[in-house]
C-alpha positions in Angstrom: 103.3 115.4 114.0 103.3 114.0 110.6 105.3 115.4 107.8 103.5 117.9 105.6 103.1 115.2 102.9 103.9 111.8 103.0 103.6 111.2 99.1 106.4 108.5 98.4 106.7 107.1 101.7 105.9 103.8 103.4 103.0 103.2 106.0 104.1 100.2 107.9 101.4 98.8 109.9 101.9 98.4 113.8 101.1 95.1 114.9 98.8 96.7 117.5 96.9 98.0 114.4 93.5 96.2 114.7 92.1 96.6 111.4 92.5 93.2 109.6 92.5 95.1 106.3 96.1 96.2 107.1 97.4 93.6 109.3 101.1 93.6 108.6 100.9 95.8 105.6 103.1 98.0 103.8 101.4 101.0 102.1 103.1 103.2 99.7 101.6 106.7 99.8 100.5 108.0 96.3 98.4 111.1 97.4 98.4 113.1 100.4 97.0 116.6 101.5 94.4 118.2 103.4 91.5 116.5 101.7 93.0 113.0 102.6 95.4 110.4 101.7 95.5 107.5 99.1 98.0 104.6 98.9 98.3 101.0 97.8 99.1 98.1 99.9 102.4 96.8 98.0 102.8 93.5 99.8 99.4 91.5 99.0 99.5 89.7 96.0 96.4 88.1 95.1 96.0 84.6 93.5 95.3 86.2 90.1 97.8 86.3 87.5 98.0 89.6 85.5 97.7 87.6 82.3 94.3 86.6 83.3 93.1 89.9 84.2 94.8 92.4 81.7 96.8 90.1 79.4 98.1 93.3 77.5 100.1 94.2 80.5 101.4 90.7 81.4 104.7 90.9 79.7 105.5 94.3 81.7 104.4 93.0 84.9 107.4 92.2 87.3 107.6 88.9 89.4 105.2 87.7 90.7 103.3 88.8 88.1 99.8 88.7 89.7 97.4 91.4 90.5 98.0 92.9 94.1 95.4 93.8 96.7 95.8 97.5 96.8 93.5 97.8 99.8 89.9 97.8 101.1 88.3 100.8 99.0 86.8 100.4 95.7 87.6 96.8 94.4 86.4 97.8 91.1 89.4 100.2 90.7 92.7 99.4 89.4 95.9 101.4 89.9 99.1 100.8 88.2 102.6 101.7 89.5 105.3 101.8 87.0 108.9 102.8 86.9 109.6 105.2 84.0 113.4 106.2 83.8 112.6 108.9 81.2 109.6 110.6 81.5 110.0 112.8 78.4 110.4 109.6 76.2 107.1 108.4 77.6 105.3 111.4 76.9 106.4 111.6 73.5 105.4 108.0 72.7 101.9 108.1 74.7 101.1 111.6 75.8 101.7 113.9 78.7 98.8 112.6 80.8 99.5 109.0 80.9 101.9 108.6 83.9 102.1 110.8 87.2 105.3 110.9 89.1 105.0 109.8 92.9 108.9 109.9 93.6 111.3 110.1 91.2 111.0 107.6 88.6 108.0 105.7 90.1 104.8 106.9 89.5 101.2 105.8 88.4 100.4 104.8 84.8 97.1 105.1 82.9 96.1 101.5 81.9 93.8 103.0 79.2 97.2 103.4 77.4 98.0 101.7 74.2 100.7 99.0 76.1 102.3 98.5 72.4 103.1 102.2 72.3 105.4 102.2 75.5 108.2 100.2 74.0 111.2 100.3 76.7 109.9 103.5 78.5 108.3 101.4 81.3 110.9 99.3 83.0 108.7 98.0 85.9 104.8 97.5 86.4 102.8 96.4 89.1 98.9 96.4 89.2 96.8 96.8 92.4 93.0 96.2 92.6 91.4 98.8 95.1 93.4 101.0 97.3 93.8 102.3 100.7 92.2 105.8 101.3 91.6 108.1 104.2 89.6 111.3 104.5 91.1 114.5 105.6 92.7 114.0 109.1 92.0 110.6 109.4 95.5 109.3 108.5 97.2 111.9 110.6 94.9 110.7 113.6 96.2 107.2 112.9 99.6 108.0 113.0 99.2 110.0 116.2 97.7 107.1 117.9 100.6 105.0 116.6 98.9 102.6 114.1 101.6 103.3 111.5 105.5 104.0 111.1 106.3 106.5 108.3 109.4 105.2 106.7 111.5 106.0 103.6 110.7 103.7 100.7 113.6 102.1 98.6 113.3 102.3 94.9 112.6 98.3 94.6 110.1 98.2 97.7 107.0 98.5 95.3 108.6 95.8 92.8 110.0 93.2 95.4 109.8 89.6 94.1 109.2 88.6 97.5 106.3 90.9 98.7 105.1 88.7 101.6 108.4 89.3 103.2 108.3 93.1 102.8 106.7 93.9 106.3 109.6 92.0 108.0 112.4 93.6 105.7 111.4 97.2 105.9 111.0 97.1 109.6 114.4 94.9 110.0 116.3 97.6 107.8 115.4 100.2 110.2 117.5 98.8 112.9 116.8 99.5 116.8 113.5 99.1 118.1 111.8 98.4 114.8 114.0 95.8 113.7 112.8 94.0 117.2 109.2 94.5 116.1 109.8 92.8 112.8 110.3 89.5 114.8 106.8 89.8 116.5 104.8 86.5 116.0 101.6 87.0 114.3 99.7 86.1 117.5 101.2 87.3 120.7 99.0 85.0 122.7 100.7 82.1 121.5 104.3 83.3 122.4 
């Protein structure tokens, strides 16, 4: 049975998951409850640089400073993950409704905030177009069916400079059978 809340956890796609939207993805869960779940795929950078899409945030974006494909839902929405070491300092500068903690100093940042008011209150930032969403009970059904592994997130996972390697790295660091899964070829029929 899944944990009571998965907020701050990683959902790592089992290679047997047949949905191409989630092939070898790592999803950071931002919201989880009775009504459903929401997260962002943290290992799919797009070809669009942040400076092209949201130039006011480009100097705060961590490398690779690209927009990320957060998931198959609502490609007209944007979610920003940010590391805020001292939330009280950010709140004093920009207000108490601009950042919502997900886990520790990691949270979501309101991009309508004036980026010039943030100074050094935000140390890392990554922007996602779209998100992954599940209705109430849907994610739990996928977990029971074995579509995802629920794993702990390390602080640097959402901001890794090598996002395309994250699926392999997260599985490998688990050891045992999951470390072996990290070696699965993309197409088992050519093995």
